[in-house]
N, C-alpha and C positions, 0 to 999 in steps of 0.2 A: 197489747200482748200479754198472754198469760204464761207464767212459768209454772211448770209442773214437774215434780220429782217423784218418781216411783221408788218406794221404799218398803214394800210390803212383802218382800221375799223371805225365804227361810234361812238364807245364808248358810246352807248345809255344807258347802265346800270351805267355807271360811271358819266354821266351827263355833262362831258366836255372832252376835248382831253386828254385821260389818258396817251398818249406817253409823254405829257409835264408835267405830275404830278411829284412832287418832293419827293425824299426819300433821306434823308441825304445830301442835297445840290445838288443832281443830278437828272435829269429827268429819267423816266423809260426808255426812248429811249436810253439815254446815258449809263445807267447801262447794258442794254442788249448788246449794241454795244461793251461796255468795255470788255465783256466776250469773244468777238470774235475778238478782236484786233489783234491777232496772225495770222489772215487769210490774205492770199495775196490779194484777191479780197474781197471787202466789199460792200454789196448791201443793200439799205433800199427800200422795196416795199411800196410805198405810192404815193399819188398824188404829181406830180412835184410841187416844190416851197413850200411845207407845212413844211418840215423839213431840217436842215442842220447840219450835224455832220462832223467835220474835218475827212479827209481820207475816207469818205463813199460817195458812189454814189447813188442817188435816181433814182430808176426806177419805171415806172408807173405800176400799177396793171393792167394786160390785160383784166381782167373781174371784174371791180369794183362791190362791194356789193355781190360777190359770196363767200366770206369767205377765210380762210387760204389755202384751196386746190388750189384755183386760185392764191393766192399769191405765193404758192410754184411753180406753173406752170411758173409764171413771173420770179421767181428767177432762176429756172433751164434753162429757155430760155435765160438769160442774163449771166449766169455763163460759164466760160470755161469748157470744158469736165472734169469730175471728180466728186468729193464729195462736197456737200453743207451742211453746218451746218445751219440749218433753225430754227429760233425761233420767237415766238410771243413776242411783245413789252411789254406785260403784265407778264413777268416772271423775276422780278427784282433780284432774288437770283442765276441766272446762273453765273458760274464761268469758267475760263479757265480749271480748273481741271475737270469740268464736261465734257466739250467738249473733253479733252484729254482722258478720260475714254472711251467715245463713239468711238473715233478714234482707240484706242487700240483694241477694240472689233471687228473691220472690219474683214470680211473673204472674200475670192475670190468670193464666189457666192452671197454675200450680195449686196442688193441694198438700204437697209435702216438699220440704227442702232438706236434702241430706248431704253431709260431707262424704267425700270418698277417702278411704284409707290409702296408705302408700301402696297397696296392691290393687287399687282400683275398685274396691268393694264398698257399697253404700253403708253408712253407719246409722241404722234406724234408731238406736237407743240414745242418741243425742241429736235430735232432729226437730224440725218444725212440721206441725200437722195443723191442718184447718179443720175447725169444727164441723165443716160439711161432710167430713169423713165418717162421722159417728155412725150413720145407719149402715154403711158398708162394714165397719169394724164389728158392729153388733151382729150383722148377718154371718161375718166370718167365724166369730166366737160361737154363735148358735149352731154352726154347721161342724164344730169340733176343731176349727183351725185355731192355732196358737202362735204362728209365726208372725212376729212384728214386721218383717220386711214385706208382708203382703198388705199391710194397712192401706197403701195407696198404690194404684196402678202406675206402671212405668211412665205412660204417657202424661201423667199428672204429677210426676216427681222430677224435681230440678236437682241435679247432682253437682256438688261443689268441689273441685279438686283443690289441692294445695294448702289445705289447712294443716296445722301441726297435729301429729298423731296423738290419739287419746289412749291413756293407759287404763285397762279395765282391771279392777281389783276383785278377784274371785276367791283368793286364798290369802293367808297371812304372808306368804312368800311374795306374792304380787304386791302386797302393801310395803314390804321391805325394800323393794326395787324401786 
């Protein structure tokens, strides 16, 4: 399993680099990385030289400014063949147990495994994606598409209910909650 954290955004709503914002003495980036420490390959998709987390390799976003779908493309391209646990840097409540639950839900025909939130919506920014999706994602991006939720077709996506809700930190107020 490869762990990948996308941290190349502009943090415009946050007002400063949110990956470096602190929660209980750790940055958001460190917290998300910690949830994926059990992965054999660990990637941070971000501008080179911006971040350093021991045991993690920083790889450049191949399409800067194009959002998480482009970050996923970069992660899938850098990962060995197989599954990638892909997360946004702004999800500080991720845990190893969350990822284990997604891994346990994989099926032979699946190319993505996503948790459902409390309203039954898939959560594509903290999900598993198979590297076999890379050509599809490249085609989507080449066509101008940027929505991460289209990375895998519904018939190839396993949805997992009942996981704890994830807090998304977009603003300093979100961080305080």
